[in-house]
C-alpha positions in Angstrom: 0.0 0.0 0.1 2.9 2.3 1.0 4.8 1.4 -2.3 1.6 2.3 -4.2 1.1 5.8 -2.7 4.7 6.5 -3.5 4.2 5.6 -6.9 1.2 7.4 -7.2 3.0 10.2 -6.1 5.8 10.3 -8.7 4.9 8.9 -12.1 9.0 9.0 -12.7 9.7 6.4 -9.9 9.3 2.9 -11.7 11.1 0.5 -9.5 11.7 -2.9 -9.8 11.4 -5.2 -6.6 13.0 -8.2 -5.6 10.6 -11.2 -3.6 12.2 -13.2 -1.3 10.0 -16.1 0.6 11.1 -15.6 4.9 13.1 -18.2 6.3 14.3 -19.2 2.7 17.6 -20.4 1.2 20.0 -20.8 -1.9 17.8 -18.7 -3.8 14.8 -21.1 -3.5 11.6 -19.1 -4.4 12.8 -15.6 -5.1 11.1 -13.7 -8.3 11.2 -10.1 -9.7 7.7 -8.2 -10.3 7.4 -4.9 -11.7 4.2 -3.6 -9.8 3.6 -4.5 -6.3 -0.1 -6.1 -7.2 2.1 -8.7 -9.0 2.8 -10.4 -5.5 -0.8 -11.4 -4.8 -0.9 -13.4 -8.1 1.6 -15.5 -6.9 -0.7 -16.6 -4.3 2.0 -17.5 -1.6 1.9 -15.2 0.7 -0.3 -16.4 3.1 1.6 -20.0 3.0 5.0 -18.8 3.1 5.3 -14.9 3.9 8.1 -12.7 1.8 10.4 -10.0 2.2 10.2 -8.0 -0.6 12.8 -5.4 -1.3 13.5 -2.5 -3.8 16.0 -4.1 -6.5 19.1 -2.9 -7.4 19.2 -1.6 -10.9 22.9 -0.3 -11.6 25.5 -2.7 -9.9 28.8 -3.0 -10.6 29.6 -4.9 -13.4 33.1 -7.1 -14.1 33.3 -8.8 -17.8 29.2 -7.5 -18.2 28.2 -10.1 -15.4 26.4 -8.8 -12.2 28.3 -10.3 -9.0 28.0 -10.2 -5.3 30.4 -10.4 -2.1 30.2 -12.8 0.6 32.2 -11.6 3.6 32.4 -13.5 6.6 32.4 -11.9 9.6 32.9 -13.2 13.0 31.1 -11.8 16.8 33.5 -13.0 18.8 31.8 -11.5 22.1 28.5 -9.1 22.4 29.1 -7.9 25.9 31.6 -6.1 25.2 30.8 -6.1 21.4 33.9 -7.9 19.5 33.8 -7.8 15.7 36.1 -9.2 13.4 36.0 -9.4 9.5 37.6 -11.7 7.1 40.2 -10.0 5.3 39.4 -12.7 2.2 35.7 -13.0 0.6 33.9 -15.0 -2.1 32.7 -12.9 -5.7 29.8 -14.7 -7.1 29.0 -13.9 -10.4 25.6 -14.6 -12.6 26.4 -16.4 -15.9 24.5 -14.3 -18.3 25.5 -11.0 -19.1 23.8 -8.0 -17.3 20.5 -5.6 -18.5 18.8 -3.7 -16.6 15.6 -5.4 -15.8 12.6 -5.0 -18.0 9.1 -7.0 -17.9 10.8 -9.5 -20.9 14.1 -10.5 -18.6 12.5 -10.8 -15.1 12.5 -14.3 -15.3 15.7 -14.5 -16.4 17.3 -15.9 -13.1 21.3 -16.4 -14.3 21.1 -12.5 -15.2 19.9 -10.9 -12.0 20.4 -13.2 -9.2 23.7 -14.1 -7.9 23.1 -16.9 -6.0 25.6 -20.0 -6.4 23.2 -22.6 -5.7 21.4 -21.2 -8.7 24.1 -20.2 -11.3 25.7 -23.7 -10.9 22.6 -25.2 -12.9 23.5 -23.1 -15.6 25.6 -24.1 -18.8 27.5 -21.1 -19.0 29.1 -21.8 -15.3 32.9 -21.3 -15.1 34.9 -23.6 -12.6 38.1 -22.2 -12.4 41.9 -23.3 -10.9 42.5 -19.7 -10.6 41.4 -17.1 -8.1 40.7 -14.3 -10.3 38.6 -16.0 -12.9 35.5 -18.2 -13.6 32.1 -17.6 -12.2 33.3 -17.5 -8.1 36.6 -15.8 -7.5 38.3 -14.2 -4.3 37.6 -10.5 -3.2 40.6 -9.6 -3.3 41.4 -10.5 -7.4 38.2 -8.4 -7.9 39.7 -5.3 -5.8 43.1 -6.0 -7.8 41.4 -5.4 -10.8 39.6 -2.4 -9.7 43.0 -1.1 -8.3 44.3 -1.7 -11.6 41.8 1.0 -12.7 42.4 3.7 -10.7 40.1 2.9 -8.5 40.4 3.7 -4.5 40.6 0.3 -2.5 41.2 1.8 0.7 37.6 3.8 0.6 36.3 0.3 -0.8 37.0 -1.5 1.8 36.3 1.6 4.6 33.1 1.7 3.5 32.6 -2.1 3.9 33.8 -2.0 7.2 31.2 1.1 8.1 28.3 -1.7 7.0 29.2 -4.2 9.0 29.5 -2.2 12.1 26.5 -0.4 11.5 24.9 -3.6 10.6 26.3 -5.9 13.9 25.3 -2.8 16.4 21.5 -2.7 15.3 21.1 -6.7 15.6 23.2 -7.1 18.5 20.3 -5.7 21.3 17.6 -8.1 20.5 20.6 -11.1 20.4 21.5 -9.9 23.8 18.0 -10.7 25.1 18.0 -14.1 23.4 21.5 -15.0 25.2 20.6 -13.9 28.6 17.5 -16.0 28.2 19.7 -19.0 27.7 22.8 -18.3 29.2 22.4 -16.0 32.4 24.7 -13.5 33.6 27.4 -13.8 35.9 26.7 -17.4 35.7 30.1 -19.6 34.7 29.7 -21.7 31.7 29.3 -21.9 28.0 30.5 -18.5 25.9 29.0 -18.1 21.9 30.2 -17.0 19.3 28.7 -16.8 15.3 30.4 -16.9 11.8 28.1 -14.4 9.9 28.2 -14.3 6.0 27.3 -10.7 4.8 26.1 -10.6 1.4 27.3 -7.4 -0.1 26.7 -5.7 -3.9 28.9 -3.2 -5.1 26.8 -0.2 -6.9 28.2 1.5 -10.4 29.4 3.9 -7.9 31.4 1.6 -5.5 29.1 2.2 -2.6 28.2 -1.1 -0.9 24.5 -2.2 -0.6 23.7 -5.0 2.0 21.4 -7.4 0.9 21.2 -10.0 3.3 22.9 -11.5 6.4 23.0 -15.1 6.4 23.3 -16.2 10.4 24.1 -19.9 8.9 26.7 -19.2 5.9 27.9 -22.6 3.8 31.3 -23.5 4.6 31.4 -26.2 1.8 34.4 -26.2 0.1 33.6 -28.3 -3.2 31.0 -28.9 -5.8 29.5 -31.7 -7.3 30.5 -32.8 -10.6 28.6 -35.2 -13.0 31.4 -37.4 -14.1 28.0 -39.7 -16.4 24.6 -39.6 -16.3 23.5 -39.8 -12.5 27.6 -40.2 -10.8 28.9 -37.3 -9.4 31.7 -36.8 -7.6 32.9 -34.1 -5.2 35.3 -32.2 -6.5 37.6 -29.3 -4.2 37.2 -25.6 -5.1 40.3 -24.0 -4.8 38.5 -20.8 -4.0 36.2 -21.9 -1.5 39.1 -23.7 0.3 41.4 -20.4 0.2 38.3 -18.5 2.1 36.6 -20.5 4.6 39.3 -23.1 5.8 41.5 -19.9 6.9 38.3 -18.4 8.3 37.5 -22.0 10.7 40.8 -22.3 11.4 41.3 -18.4 12.5 38.0 -18.4 14.4 39.4 -21.5 16.5 42.6 -19.6 17.1 40.7 -16.4 18.6 38.3 -18.4 20.5 40.5 -20.9 21.7 39.5 -20.6 26.0 43.2 -22.8 26.9 45.1 -20.4 24.8 45.7 -17.9 27.5 46.3 -20.2 30.6 48.4 -22.5 28.0 50.7 -19.3 27.6 50.5 -18.4 31.2 51.8 -22.1 32.0 54.7 -21.3 29.4 55.9 -18.1 31.4 55.7 -19.9 35.0 57.9 -22.2 33.6 59.9 -20.6 32.0 60.4 -18.4 35.3 61.2 -21.1 37.6 64.5 -22.2 35.5 66.9 -19.4 36.6 69.5 -19.5 33.0 67.3 -21.6 30.7 69.1 -22.4 27.8 68.5 -21.6 24.0 67.3 -25.1 23.5 64.7 -24.5 26.3 63.4 -21.3 25.3 62.7 -22.7 21.7 60.9 -25.7 23.1 58.6 -23.1 24.4 58.1 -20.9 21.3 54.4 -20.1 20.4 52.8 -23.1 19.0 51.3 -21.5 16.2 54.2 -19.9 14.9 53.9 -21.7 12.0 50.6 -21.0 11.3 49.9 -18.0 8.5 48.9 -14.7 9.7 45.7 -14.4 11.3 42.4 -13.8 8.7 40.7 -12.1 10.5 40.6 -8.1 11.1 39.1 -6.6 14.4 37.0 -3.6 13.5 35.3 -3.4 16.7 36.4 -2.2 19.3 39.2 -0.8 17.6 36.9 1.5 15.8 34.0 2.1 18.4 34.5 5.6 18.8 33.6 6.7 15.4 30.4 4.6 15.8 29.5 4.5 19.6 27.0 7.1 19.2 24.3 4.7 17.0 24.7 2.5 20.1 21.5 3.8 22.1 19.2 1.0 21.7 22.0 -1.5 22.8 22.0 0.5 26.3 18.2 0.3 26.1 18.4 -3.3 26.2 20.5 -3.4 29.0 18.3 -1.4 31.0 15.2 -3.9 29.3 17.3 -7.0 30.7 18.0 -5.8 33.5 14.0 -5.7 34.5 13.0 -8.9 33.0 13.1 -10.5 36.6 12.6 -13.9 35.5 15.9 -15.3 33.9 15.0 -17.2 30.8 12.1 -15.1 29.8 12.3 -12.4 27.1 9.5 -10.3 27.9 9.2 -7.5 30.4 6.1 -7.9 32.8 4.0 -5.1 34.6 5.9 -5.1 37.9 9.1 -5.2 36.0 7.9 -2.5 33.8 6.9 -0.4 36.9 9.7 -0.9 38.9 11.8 0.3 35.7 10.2 3.6 36.4 10.5 3.6 40.3 14.0 2.8 40.2 14.7 5.3 37.4 12.4 7.7 39.2 10.9 8.9 36.2 7.2 9.3 37.5 6.2 12.4 38.6 3.0 14.6 39.0 2.4 14.8 35.4 3.2 10.9 35.0 1.7 9.2 37.7 1.5 5.2 38.2 -1.6 4.9 36.8 -0.3 6.5 33.2 2.5 4.1 33.4 0.0 1.1 33.4 -1.8 2.5 30.8 1.3 3.0 28.7 2.2 -0.2 29.4 -1.0 -1.8 28.2 -1.6 0.0 24.9 2.1 -0.5 24.0 2.5 -4.2 24.7 -1.1 -5.0 23.2 -0.1 -3.4 20.0 3.2 -5.0 19.6 1.7 -8.8 20.6 -0.8 -8.2 17.7 1.7 -7.8 15.3 4.2 -10.2 16.6 3.6 -14.2 15.8 5.3 -15.6 18.4 2.5 -15.8 21.1 4.3 -18.2 23.3 4.8 -15.6 25.9 2.8 -12.5 27.0 4.7 -9.2 28.0 6.5 -6.5 26.7 9.1 -7.5 24.2 12.1 -5.4 23.5 10.8 -3.2 20.6 7.9 -2.0 22.6 10.1 -1.3 25.7 12.1 1.0 22.9 9.1 2.7 21.9 8.0 3.5 25.3 11.0 4.6 26.3 11.3 7.2 22.9 8.0 8.5 24.6 9.3 8.9 28.1 12.3 10.9 26.4 10.2 13.3 24.5 8.0 14.0 27.7 11.1 14.7 30.1 13.5 16.4 27.6 10.8 18.5 25.1 13.4 21.1 24.0 16.1 18.6 23.3 16.3 16.8 19.5 14.8 13.5 19.1 18.3 11.8 19.5 19.7 13.7 22.6 16.3 13.2 24.3 16.8 9.8 24.4 20.4 9.6 25.2 19.7 12.0 28.1 16.9 9.5 29.3 19.3 6.9 28.9 22.1 8.5 30.7 19.5 9.5 33.7 18.5 5.9 34.0 21.8 4.9 34.2 22.7 7.7 36.8 20.0 6.8 38.9 20.4 3.2 38.8 24.2 3.1 39.7 23.2 5.2 42.6 21.1 2.4 43.9 23.7 0.0 43.5 26.0 1.8 45.1 23.7 2.2 47.8 23.0 -1.4 48.1 26.7 -2.5 47.8 27.1 -0.1 51.2 24.6 -1.7 52.9 25.8 -5.4 52.3 29.4 -4.0 53.2 27.6 -2.7 56.7 26.0 -5.9 57.3 28.8 -8.1 56.8 31.9 -5.7 58.6 29.4 -3.6 60.5 30.7 -0.3 59.2 29.8 3.0 60.1 27.3 4.8 57.7 29.0 7.1 54.7 28.9 10.7 55.2 26.2 12.4 53.8 27.8 13.3 51.1 30.5 16.2 49.7 29.4 19.5 47.7 30.7 17.8 44.5 28.1 15.1 44.9 24.8 17.4 45.6 25.3 19.0 42.2 24.0 16.1 39.9 20.8 15.8 42.6 20.1 19.8 42.3 20.1 18.9 38.5 17.8 15.6 38.4 15.6 17.3 40.6 15.3 19.8 38.2 14.7 17.1 35.5 17.9 17.8 33.8 20.5 14.5 32.4 23.4 14.3 35.0 26.8 15.7 33.7 27.9 12.1 32.3 30.4 11.5 29.5 27.8 9.4 27.5 25.2 12.4 26.5 24.4 12.8 23.1 26.2 16.3 22.8 28.7 15.6 24.8 30.0 12.8 22.3 32.6 13.2 19.5 33.6 10.7 16.7 35.4 10.9 14.1 34.3 11.9 10.5 37.5 10.0 9.4 35.9 6.2 8.1 37.8 3.2 9.1 40.7 2.3 6.8 
């Protein structure tokens, strides 16, 4: 409906749309349309929901062919956030020369869809023993070719890194909620990591566009080759092996939980010997010395300063998780929401607890009506974010929206830190019989006065105090 309204308002806008079935993989069921009403003609939306995106009509071409890039991203940790990007990736090519979509070629999947699992069935698919030719190549071979034409490769990589970091930052709030439901904080046990497959398209102007993120990317390093009718053989792929083996190997090197312990033991062993001989020292060298250098480059927190201003929802998720109450749940109950309001001192004469209850009911009911998962009742993270925006706009009316939200987060974090300190002090007094702390210094009285007037505390996380470099990561 919205797309149709935009088209009616701007007749010159004549987009093509790509329809992707929900929970699909390997290009199954993807098709192109020119008119939104054509989706209904397929007759599959009720039985199988689909994602509809505007089709990118002006991609960068190599050898007159459309291609995309598969980059592997390691999400090493959620808290603290650690992101690594593989320095090498895959470039997957279509097998028919590209033409902009028109009613006559919309069904030409080998022209428009870069999926390897589709194009491998084309008679024009080229298996190559070289990493710089064929229908699947290394990303570095593409960059080398672009560099020979004068393209600023550092700028291309910088834009891709920025895209990856922004995407992961957008994913982490909800991932944190899922993570804590399975592995509660502060409890010893396993830690998790994930290798994500980012599918990226370079436009003609070299701007990277995110196509999708694969939570379970294929790590196969061979393809099937038909030797005779009905007889197939698995043949190793040089490109897949070069890229994927390095990603898996170096992920395990980074995640090895015993690596630090072994290193400490080696140092202690050397320290016990007063004058270790050269042979003894040689015997305690790094066991990874024979391995290639790490192919995974850390991009976060390395470039955190440029992107921390985007992590407001991530900080809201931390507040949400704190008040969930029951371990394992992913929805906030009415008692938890009221506790959040009280502990952060957000109620006032203009926002009574009765009004808070009505806010909770209205927003929760609306979001629950839009979600298919009805297993748990309560406020989901998205509903909490909407309620938080509402509260921020009420409390800091004179500020821009971003600063409203940042100021309310600072205010909540300040009150909760004060509450934690009080509880810690009470705990100490209860265990060692310490005297009550003093009433506070004049410096401590200033933030309290500001809070009483409804101003945010002088916290370095405030939006107006944030400074981030204009330079992109390289």
